[in-house]
C-alpha positions, 0 to 999 in steps of 0.5 A: 378412341376411334382414331387410335383403335378403329381407324387403323383397322378400317384404313387397312381393310381389316374389318367386315360389316355384318348384318346381325339379325335379332336371333344373332349370327353364328360366325364360327362353330359355337360362336354366335354374335347376339344383339344387345341393344341399349348401351351403344348402337350396334352393341353385341354380346357373344354366346359361346356353345360348348360340348360341356358348357355354354357361356355368354360374354355380356360386353357392356350390357351388364356393367356391374354385378349389382345389376343382377339384383337390380337390372333396372339400374342403368349405366351412364354410357347407355344411349338408350336406357329403356332398351338397355334395361329390356336387354338386361332383363332378357339376358337374365331371364335367358340365363336363369336356371342354367349353369351357363358361364356369364363372363361380365366384361367389366366385372373386376375382382374389386367390384365383386368384393365391394358387392359381396358374394351375393346380392339380394333383391327382396327375399330372392337371391342371386349367387355369384360363384367364382370359377377357380381359374378366373377371378372375373368369370362368374357363374349364375348358379340356378338363379334362385331368383327365377320368380323375379326373372320369368 
């Protein structure tokens, strides 16, 4: 992957290295890079702030929708499983009770069908409501699991 995807960018001087503080770094109006440690070194998610609605592009910090109900469940690619777990809990706590759009990068429509329309954790429940314009974009609706995440 490095040789065919990243090396040409580097060879042509088309990249900038950024020092991202823990609070994130705003790279354009309404676009903030947020460190989401644990999956790979330097992993980032993207926080989008809009005039009507906000969104979080989770990247690989959330691999599958089942992690909404079971954030302690890791992925095989997490280089630091404990940090990845902490990151997932932090993201879910941050999103709980909001109407922010959660864009799960690896969440394919087939994964959602296999997981069902909601996932339960004990008597708490997280509802995933598909946005009408995209099968992969999900809204965490006022996570009825706020007692679990905060």
